[in-house]
LOKOLNU-763229 format. One line per field, with one value per residue (C-alpha): chain; residue number from 1; x, y, z. Coordinates in pm, 1 decimal. Layout:
% LOKOLNU-763229
kette c(A	...) .
nr c(NUM	...) .
x c(X	...) .
y c(Y	...) .
z c(Z	...) .
***
This chain:
% LOKOLNU-763229
kette c(A	A	A	A	A	A	A	A	A	A	A	A	A	A	A	A	A	A	A	A	A	A	A	A	A	A	A	A	A	A	A	A	A	A	A	A	A	A	A	A	A	A	A	A	A	A	A	A	A	A	A	A	A	A	A	A	A	A	A	A	A	A	A	A	A	A	A	A	A	A	A	A	A	A	A	A	A	A	A	A	A	A	A	A	A	A	A	A	A	A	A	A	A	A	A	A	A	A	A	A	A	A	A	A	A	A	A	A	A	A	A	A	A	A	A	A	A	A	A	A	A	A	A	A	A	A	A	A	A	A	A	A	A	A	A	A	A	A	A	A	A	A	A	A	A	A	A	A	A	A	A	A	A	A	A	A	A	A	A	A	A	A	A	A	A	A	A) .
nr c(1	2	3	4	5	6	7	8	9	10	11	12	13	14	15	16	17	18	19	20	21	22	23	24	25	26	27	28	29	30	31	32	33	34	35	36	37	38	39	40	41	42	43	44	45	46	47	48	49	50	51	52	53	54	55	56	57	58	59	60	61	62	63	64	65	66	67	68	69	70	71	72	73	74	75	76	77	78	79	80	81	82	83	84	85	86	87	88	89	90	91	92	93	94	95	96	97	98	99	100	101	102	103	104	105	106	107	108	109	110	111	112	113	114	115	116	117	118	119	120	121	122	123	124	125	126	127	128	129	130	131	132	133	134	135	136	137	138	139	140	141	142	143	144	145	146	147	148	149	150	151	152	153	154	155	156	157	158	159	160	161	162	163	164	165	166	167) .
x c(3337.0	3016.6	3209.0	3447.8	3161.3	2989.3	3308.7	3364.8	3012.1	3059.5	3390.6	3233.6	2941.7	3180.8	3396.0	3098.7	3001.6	3328.6	3588.3	3422.6	3749.8	3826.8	3671.6	3426.8	3247.1	2887.7	2546.6	2502.6	2779.0	2670.5	2844.6	2572.1	2295.8	2262.2	2189.1	1914.6	1565.4	1411.9	1628.9	1572.5	1194.3	1190.2	1159.7	863.0	696.9	756.9	602.4	294.4	258.8	272.9	18.6	-210.9	-185.6	-281.3	-577.6	-694.0	-679.5	-865.2	-1134.9	-1189.7	-1193.4	-1407.3	-1630.0	-1662.5	-1700.1	-1957.5	-2139.7	-2160.4	-2277.3	-2540.5	-2659.7	-2672.8	-2879.6	-3096.5	-3191.8	-3268.8	-3470.4	-3658.8	-3796.8	-3850.6	-4011.7	-4317.5	-4142.5	-3991.8	-4323.5	-4488.9	-4206.1	-4045.0	-3830.9	-3641.0	-3568.7	-3452.7	-3229.5	-3081.5	-2997.6	-2856.1	-2630.2	-2511.8	-2451.9	-2255.8	-2036.7	-1960.2	-1892.4	-1676.1	-1495.9	-1363.9	-1490.8	-1510.8	-1812.0	-1772.4	-1794.3	-2159.8	-2051.9	-1937.7	-2302.5	-2262.3	-2088.0	-2395.5	-2621.0	-2414.8	-2441.4	-2819.4	-2844.4	-2659.2	-2881.1	-3193.6	-3060.7	-2989.4	-3337.0	-3499.3	-3300.8	-3349.0	-3707.5	-3815.8	-3654.4	-3767.5	-3898.7	-3756.6	-3516.0	-3360.2	-3309.4	-3108.1	-2924.1	-2797.0	-2809.2	-2491.3	-2304.1	-2381.8	-2216.8	-1864.5	-2014.6	-2158.3	-1811.0	-1660.3	-1939.1	-1879.0	-1506.8	-1569.4	-1823.9	-1573.4	-1299.7	-1540.1	-1654.4	-1296.8	-1173.6	-1430.6	-1305.0) .
y c(-5123.3	-4936.0	-4616.9	-4801.4	-4951.3	-4614.1	-4440.9	-4714.4	-4668.7	-4293.3	-4348.0	-4601.6	-4371.0	-4082.7	-4300.6	-4417.2	-4066.6	-3877.3	-4141.1	-4374.7	-4524.8	-4686.8	-5024.9	-5032.4	-5326.0	-5362.2	-5384.0	-5005.8	-4959.9	-4782.3	-5049.3	-5292.0	-5064.1	-5250.5	-5568.6	-5412.9	-5556.8	-5250.2	-5278.9	-5652.3	-5604.8	-5351.5	-5605.9	-5761.5	-5418.6	-5369.2	-5708.6	-5614.0	-5289.5	-5483.9	-5729.6	-5444.5	-5309.6	-5648.2	-5678.3	-5330.5	-5420.1	-5747.2	-5575.5	-5314.5	-5574.5	-5844.3	-5645.7	-5285.9	-5330.3	-5614.7	-5446.4	-5117.9	-5297.1	-5487.6	-5175.6	-4970.5	-5222.2	-5310.4	-4943.0	-4931.8	-5251.8	-5123.8	-4836.5	-5035.1	-5359.9	-5443.3	-5727.0	-5500.5	-5323.1	-5655.3	-5779.3	-5491.8	-5733.0	-5827.5	-5461.0	-5409.3	-5717.4	-5602.4	-5260.2	-5409.8	-5653.9	-5394.2	-5136.6	-5382.8	-5483.0	-5126.4	-4995.7	-5296.9	-5271.2	-4915.8	-4780.7	-4871.2	-5055.1	-4887.3	-4536.5	-4443.4	-4156.1	-4411.9	-4484.0	-4191.9	-4437.0	-4650.1	-4343.4	-4179.2	-4491.1	-4501.1	-4129.3	-4172.7	-4471.5	-4266.3	-3984.5	-4230.0	-4378.7	-4034.7	-3918.7	-4222.5	-4302.5	-3961.6	-4024.9	-4377.4	-4702.2	-4960.3	-5092.6	-4746.1	-4727.8	-5048.9	-4995.0	-4650.0	-4670.1	-4878.5	-4567.5	-4404.9	-4686.1	-4535.8	-4210.6	-4402.8	-4539.8	-4192.0	-4051.5	-4322.6	-4252.4	-3877.3	-3929.2	-4135.4	-3877.8	-3596.9	-3779.9	-3867.4	-3508.8	-3358.8	-3430.8) .
z c(12851.5	12764.9	12695.3	12463.5	12260.7	12243.8	12127.0	11869.0	11731.8	11701.7	11523.1	11285.0	11209.4	11143.5	10915.8	10714.5	10611.1	10607.3	10527.3	10278.2	10153.4	10486.8	10551.2	10838.7	10979.7	11083.6	10929.2	10919.8	10665.0	10347.7	10140.2	10244.5	10116.2	9788.6	9984.5	10195.4	10208.0	10042.4	9734.5	9699.4	9719.4	9436.7	9149.0	9328.5	9344.6	8972.3	8902.6	9106.8	8910.2	8583.7	8722.3	8819.8	8466.7	8322.9	8560.6	8459.3	8091.5	8151.5	8356.7	8088.1	7812.6	7969.6	8205.4	8096.1	7719.5	7731.0	8019.5	7832.9	7517.7	7715.8	7895.6	7574.3	7381.7	7681.1	7695.4	7323.7	7354.6	7658.6	7455.7	7137.4	7249.5	7452.9	7638.4	7900.5	7960.0	8035.1	8255.8	8447.6	8651.7	8334.9	8269.2	8625.9	8606.6	8274.2	8415.0	8736.3	8551.7	8300.7	8574.5	8786.1	8493.4	8387.8	8737.8	8827.9	8492.9	8523.8	8853.8	9218.1	9355.8	9694.0	9548.5	9485.2	9260.9	9003.2	8926.8	8687.5	8452.5	8369.1	8383.3	8108.9	7890.7	7939.3	7859.1	7528.5	7440.5	7514.4	7296.4	7013.9	7040.3	7044.9	6743.7	6521.0	6616.6	6490.8	6149.3	6090.6	6219.3	6459.1	6197.6	6164.6	6539.2	6553.3	6223.7	6310.1	6688.8	6687.8	6574.4	6907.4	7104.5	7083.4	7208.8	7502.7	7583.5	7564.5	7781.6	8041.9	8058.0	8077.9	8354.4	8551.0	8514.1	8606.4	8921.0	9019.3	8974.1	9209.6	9558.8) .
***
């Protein structure tokens, strides 16, 4: 009995691969491949990839952009106004909130190397303040400092890609 079942399995396996026109029975038939669990789960995987793309876009739109804007102008304000010199906790809180939003928006909170993202935004803001404060007054800094904000976004994205490339 065991030998007959074993011989029948060998014959069925041989027929599946070398005689595909003959009908064979069993779950291991190649004709049932389109009904397998892996193929039926594929649309769900595609939906998850689309969902991940949407989450990425939402994180960049609602976390990274406002966080970068907040961090950029908090840095300009820290150098321009006396409020932050009198209350250093407010400055620390502003940098912590802006850093969290930018790192969570495009980076990974668990990776400490992604702290280069808010550092690059702060560096561009310091450069903008240094450049425009030498040419004019406080009004000049805030009127023309906004033009450096896109550079801060580019610097943040370049810093992230530079940190991610070095492994």
